N, C-alpha and C positions, 0 to 999 in steps of 0.2 A: 274616487269615492267608493266606499264599500257598502253594499246593500245587505241589510240583515232582515230576516223574516220577523213577522209580527209577534209580540209577546201576548200570550192569551190574557183575556180580560180577567179571568178568575185568579191568575197569578198576581196581577196588579192589585186587584181588590183584596186579596189575602195579605199582601205585604202592607198595603195602606192601613188596613184594619188593625194590623199588629203593631203599627208604629204610632206611638203617642206623640203628637206634635209638640206638646209642652216639654216632655222628656227630651226629645230630639234637640229642640232649640236651646233648652237649658244647658246642654253640654257646651254651648258656645256663648250663651248670653245669660246674665243673671236677670231673671224675670220676677216682677213683683205684682201682686194682685191689685187690680184697679177696676172695681165694678165687676162686670161679667168677663172682663178680659185681663190679660197680663201684659205688662209693659216693661221695656228695658232699652238699653242703648243699642242702636242699630248696628249689626255686624257688617253692613254693606257701606257705611260711610261714617266718618268721625263726627261725633256730637257730644255735647256735655249734658243736654237735657233729653230724657228718653222720648222718642217719637215712634218707636217700634212697638207694634201691638200684635198680640197673638190671641185668636179666638179659639179656645178648646172646643166649643160647641160646633163651630163650622169647620174646624180643622184647617184653618188658614191663618196667614200672617200678612201684615202690611205695614210699611213704614210711611208715615205721613210727611216725612222729611225728604226722602229721596225717591219714593215711589216703588221700592222693591216690594214684592208680594208674591203669594202663591201658597202651595201646600207642602207636605213633607218631601215630595219628590223635587219640587222646584228648589227648596232650601238646600238640599244636598247637591243638586246640579250646579247651583250658583256659588255655593261656598267651596265646593271641592273641584269644580271644573270637570265634572263627569258627564258622560253621555247618559241617556235615559236607561239603556240596558245595564250599564255599570251601576247606576243609582239603584235600580231594582235589586241587583246582586248585593250591593253594599247593605241595603236595608234588610234584605232577606237574611243575610248572615247575622246582622245585628239582632234580629228577632228570632234567631235559631230556626229559621224556616228552610228546610232542604228543598231545593228545586231540581228535580230530576233532569239531567241533561244540560243544566245551566240555563242561562237566559240570553235572549237576543231580542232585538227590537226592530220594528218596522220604520227604520230610518236610515239615512245615509251618513256614514261616519267620514269625516274629513281625514286627510293623511295625518294631521296632527293628533286627532283623537285616536286613530289606530296605533300610532307610535307610542302615545302615552299609555294605552292599554297594554301594549307589549312590554313596556318598561315596568308597569306595575306587576304584571304577571311574572316577569323575570325576577324582580326583587323578591317576590314571595317564594319562588323556587330556590333562589340562592340562599335566602335566610334559612329555609328548611334544611338545605344541604349542609350549610356551615354548622347549624345546631346539631344535626345528626352526627356529623364528623366529630364534634366536640364531645358529645355524650356517649357515643356508641362505637367509636373506632379507635384502633391503636394509634392511628395518625394524629388523633386529637388529644391523646393523653397528656401531651406536654402543655397544651392550652388549659385543660381541665385542672391539672396540677397547679399551674400558675394561679388560677382563680381561687382554688381552695386554699392555697397558701396566703392569699389576700383576705381570707376569712369569709368568702362568699359561699352560701349554701346552694345546693342543687335546686331548691324551690325558687330561689331568687334568680338563678341563672335561667331557669325555665320560664319564669314570668316575663323576663326581659328578652328572652330568646337569644341569649349570647351564644356565639358560635366560634368556630376556628376554621380559618382558611388554610388547607394543607400546604405544606412547603413544596409544592409542585408547580412548575411554571404555567401549566395549561389545565389544571384541574377544573377551574371555573369555565374557561373557554370551551373545553371539550364537553362539559356537562350541559352548557347552554346550546352548543351546536347540535348535540344529539337530540335535544328537545325541539329543534327547529327554529330557534331564535336567530334573527338576523344579527350577525356579529357587529356590523357597523352601527346598528341601533344600540347594541349593548355597550359599545364604546361611548356613544352619545349619552347613554344612561349612567355612565360612570361605574359600571360593574366590572369592566375589563379595560385594558390599555392596548395601545397599538404603537409599535416602534416605527422609526423613520423608514425602515426597510419594508414595512407592511406586515410585520409579524404581530399576531395577537398574543397577549400574555396576561396572567392574573394580576389584578391591581392590589389585592390584599394578601398576597402570598405569605404564608408563615406568620400570620398575625391573629391574635384574639380579635374577634369582630363584634362590634356593638351595633345592632340594627337601629336605625333612626326612623321612627314612624311619624306620620302626621297626626293631627289632633284626633282623628278618628281611628287610629291604630293601623293604617295602611303603611307598610314599610316603603320608604322612598329613598333611602340612602344608608350608608354604613360608615362607621369609624373604626379603623383597624389599628391596634396597638402592638408594636413589636415586643416580644418577651425575651429576646436575645439582644445582641449588640448591633443588629442591623439598623441602618438609618434610611430614611428618617424614622424617628420613633413612632410617630403617628401618621397614618395615611387616611385622609377623609374624602368622602364624595365631594367633588366640586359642584358648583351650581349646574343644575340640569333642568329640563322641563318639569321635573317633579320635585326637585330639591332646591330650596333657598334657605341657606343657613341663618339668614337674618330673620326668618319667620318661624323656624322650627326650634323646639326645645326638647332635649333628650329626656325621656321619661314622662312626657306630658300625657300621653294616652293612658299610661298605667296610673298616673296620679290624679287624673281628672275627677273620678268619682269622689275621692277623699277631699280634694280641693273644694268641690261643690258643697260637700257636707260640712267641712270645717271652716269654709269661707276664708282660707288662708293657703299660702304656698311658701315653701322653703326653697330659696334659690342658692345653689352651690355652683362650683366651677367645673368639676370633672365628672366623667361618666361613672367611674368607680365610686366617687363620693355619693352619687345618686343611689347606687346599688346598696352601699353600706347604710346610708341614712334610712332608706326604705326598709331594709332588713331589720334595722334597729327599732322599727315601729313608727317612724315619722314618714308615712307613705306619701304625703302631699309634697313631694320634692321633685325639682326639675333642674336642668343645667343648660346653659347656652352651648353651642357647638363649636368649640375651638375658636371662637371669635368674640368680640365685645358684645355685651348685651345691647340690643337695639330698641328703637322706638316701637317697632312692630311687636317685639316681645312684650314690651310694657303694655301696649294696648291689649294684646291677647290676655294677659293676666288680669288687667283691670276689668275685663268683661266677665271674669270668672270668680274673683275673690275680693275680699275687703282688706286683707292684711297680707303684706309681703315681708318675710324675714330673710334678710341677706346674710349668708354665712360663707364668706369667701376665705381664702387662706389667711393665716395670721401674720404674714410678712408684709413689708411695705407695699409691694406690688398689689397684694390682695386688698389692702386698705385703700389704695388709690383707685382700684377697680370698683370697690364698694361705693366710693363717692360718686363715680360716674353713673353707676346704676341708680343711686339715690336721685340724682338730677333728672334722670329720665322718668322715674316713677312719680316725682313730686308734681308732675303736670296732671295727675289723675287723683280722683278722690279715694286715696288708699292710705291705710295706716302702715307706714314703712318703718321697720325696726331692723336692728343689726345685732347679730349674735357673734361676738368677738371670741376668737380662739387664741390660745397661747401662740407666741411667735414661732414660725417655722412648723406650724401644725395645720393640717387640713381636716375636714370631717372624717375621712377615712382613717387617718392616724389617730384621731381622738377616740373614735369608737373602738378601734382595735386595742388601744391602750387602756381605756377606762371602762369599756363595756356599754351595752345598750341602755341599761337602766340609768347610769350616770349621764348618758347623752340626753335621754328624755328629760331628766331633771334640769339639765343645762338649758335646753330649749325653752322650758316653761318658766324658768326663774331668772335667767341671765340676759334676757333681751334688753337692748338699749334703744332709746329713742334716737332719732337722727342727730338731734342737738347734743345728747350725751355722748354719742359716738364721736362726733366732731370734737367735742370738748376733750374726751379722753385721748384721742389720737394726736391732737395738736399740743397736748401737755407733755407728750413724750420728749425726754431730753431737756426739759426746761425746769429751772429752779424757781418755783412760784413764790418763794420767799423774797426774791429779789425784784425790785420795782421794775427794772428794765425788762426782765423776762416776762413779768405779768403784762406789761404794755404790749410787748411783741405778740404774746399769746392772744390778747384781746383784739389786736389788729388783724391777726391771722383768722380769728373767728369771724370778724366783720367781713373779710374778703370772701370766706366761704358762704356766709349768710347772704351776701349780696348776689350770689349766683343762683339763689332760690327764686324761681319764677312765681311761686304761689305767694301772693302778698300777705295772706293771713298767716301762713307759716313763718314768713319773714318777720312780721311784726311780733309773733309769739317768741321766736328765737331771740330777738333783740331785747324783749322785756325780761326774759329769763337771764340773759347775760347781764342786763342792767341790775337785776336783783342780786345776782351772785356777787358782783363786785361793787355794789352800791354806787353806781354811776347813773346820772340822769339819762333817760331814754333819748332825749333831744341831743345830748352830747354824742352818744353812740351813732345816732342817725347822721349827725353832721360829719362824722369821720368815716362813714360807710362809703366805699368806692362805688362809682357808677359803672355798672356792667355794660360794656359796649354791645351793640347788636350782634357783632360777630361772635362774641363769647356766649351770648344767651342760648339757652337750651331750646331747640325747636319746640313749638307748641304742638300738641297732639293733632290739632285741626289741619296742620300742614303736611301730615304724613300721607304717603301714597295710599290709595284705597285698595283693599283686597279684591273688590269687584268694581267694575266700571260704574261710576256714579251716574245716576239718571238725572235728567234735567229737572229743574225746580218747577213746581206747580203754581208758584206765586202769581205768575203772569199768564196763566192758562186762558186761552181764548174762550169766549162765551159759548161758541158752538161745541167745543170739546166738553165743557161742563154739561151742556144740554144733552149731548150724546150719552155721557155717563149716567146722567139722571134718568134718561129714557131706558137704558139697559137695566138700571137698578129697579125701575118700575116694572119692567118686563119680567124680572126674576120673581116678582110677587104673585104671578098667576097667569094662566093661559089667555084670559080675556084681554089682558093688556098687551100680550104678545100679538094677538090677532089685530087689535086696534092699531098698533104702531105699524105692523106689517102692511096693512091695507092703506095707510096714509103716507108712510115714508118709504116703504120698500127697503132697498139697499142704498139709499142716497146718503150714506154716512161719509163724512169727509175723512175720518180717521180709519185707516185700513184695519187695525186690530178691532175697532168697534164694529166695522162692517162684517168681519169674520165671526165675531161673537153673536151678532144679530142673526147671521145666516144659520148658525148652529141652533139657535132658539127657534127660528122659523121652521127648521127642518123637523123638530120633534113635536111641534104643537099642531095637532090636527083641528079640524073645525068643531069636533064634538068632545075634545079632551076636557075632562073635569079638573077642578082644582086639586082634588085628592090624587088623581093620576099624575098631574104635573109635579106635585110635591115629591112623588116617588121616583119619577123619571128624570126630571130636569137637573137636580144637583149632581148626581153621579155621572150623567151624560156630559155635562159641561166640564166637570173635573177631568174626565177621561179625555175629552176633546182638547183640553189645555195641557195635559200632563207632559207631553214631549216638547212643548213650546213655551219656554220661560217668559217670552214677551206676552203671550196670551195669558199665561197663569198670573203674571204680575198684575195685569190690568183687571182680570176677572176677580182676583182677590181684593183689589182696591174697590171695585164696584160692589162686590158682595158685602164688604164690611162698611160701606157708606151708610150713613143714617138715612133711612127712607123719609121722603117728605110726609108731613102730617096728612095731607090730602093728595090722593092720586086720582082726581077726577079726570074726565075726558078733556075738560077745559085746560087743566094743568098740562096734560100730555100734549095738547095742541100747541100750547105756548112753546114748549121745548122744540117741537117740530118746526114751528115758525122761525125760531132762531137758526136752526140748521139750514132751512131752505133760504133764509135771508142771506146767509153766508155764501151759499152756492150762487145765488143771484148776484151778489156783490163781486164774486170771482168772475162771473161771465161779463159783468160791466167793465171790470178792469181789463179783461182780455180784449173786449171790443175797443176800448180806448187805445190799446197798443196797436191793434190792427188798423185803426183809422190813421194813426200816426205813421204807420209803415207803408200803407197802400199808396200806390201811384196811380189811382183811378181818377176818373173825371170828377169835377167839383160837384156835379149832380149826384153821383153815387155816394160821395163822402157826405153830402148834405142829408141824403136819405138815411145813411147809417147813424149820423149824428142825431137825427130826429128820433130814431128807434132807441138810441141810447138814453135820450132825455125821458122818453116815455117809460122805459124800464126803471130808471132812477126814481121817477115820481111814484111809480107803483110800489117800489121798495120802501120809500119813506112813509107811504100811507098805511103800511102794515102795522 
């Protein structure tokens, strides 16, 4: 474990004040106004109805489905897997706050956290090096010439921080070693390679390099493209502790702001396609990373946009890939459309041939619905004037429609097909093949969770609810804190509740006024919870709970009785086990049994 000194309170306060929780969470979740709060689909578990709530007034969020909750720091820590100091640094950078000397925190970092931080730091260093080589050195001229010949402008190259890895076997190795990075960790991070003989060498040597960033813009991997005859043509970062290609999309961080504004995204296949499309003015563009579009990609887009336009290559492979993407996206409430290009043409080719203005017109006027796309694709090579060809076409359409999981879309497609060919809907439905469970597209709810899902609160014990209600009552003023402290003390059954109560007891003096409490308690409790997501989750849930209409001493006493009754019941159960296990005399066992009966009677009388 690595121990770091404490971050000054003023630094934490400045970063928190500069970070709007709605803006931060809206970068990942589409939020809609509902009363004094905003709601959306929870980013911590899969759901179809929004249970995720954000309170701008209190600067907190809470999911009533899975229990996730906290403030701006907790949100970044849980979605990004960062330590508290890294979170402060990330949010400070986001808010353009310069922190002299960097940040560190009063916490112990595990080996895994230390390694991940080294990897992130190294990726930033290497991206800067490669970009500087491309733009400012003689060694990078070959890469810059290649990109310029592809029609890319320097502003685009700079925005995406494209670079060039020099054609030297140890350029990256030596650069990282001089800066004190552990080369074994760099191999694990995918930045360099290691031969069987133990020699370290550059992974992306002699290639134009496209940095791959996570959704918040932190570089976590690279895609290198050869510009000569060397093989393989592409070298990509393999899966690492930072990099999972099934979750990342090239260009996401650059496109995010426009995606949020336009409520749509254009999905293409290649890195250069992304650059050309963005440069042509359609900035809401992303691409998957040398692999098939995944269910994780679909979920990430569904939380950001309402419309997805798929524009894959115009060949047969591109059309087949388009249908696979359609199947994944249809499980979400999205308007999915397809932009078809001429055969053997990709977006890069089209823009360089026809220009940016023609491309923008194409995007706005030539989009097809999924049904129209299937219709046009399956008609290719068929003579629709011949009855046999028409029947084969209709049967092919029914096969594709049967693969659609969404029943509303499926019915809509069948009705359109029935109208086009003047065939009764019932006839088409009778001919539609039944999709086997093996062929069915997985539903979104079955996907792996990005963050460990918390236990359901549906069967929450009474004493847990009572403890939460007591804490909620104590947050309303010092007199209630003193009342609960004097009657219950620290006899909470839940450890997190006990620690939150301890913090409240600590700040409330015998003569503290309500005005003083309002000034001191909220910031103290948030600071107390900042570095502990489990505390912050619970505190946010309790803080956002609706307070009971009446908080009389009688109501508080009822909550305390529930908690004490649970403890008494635990002691009775423990006594029962001891009686069964003891090998004492009959007289001793009889005495214990009588005591147990008395305690049980007392508990029932409460």
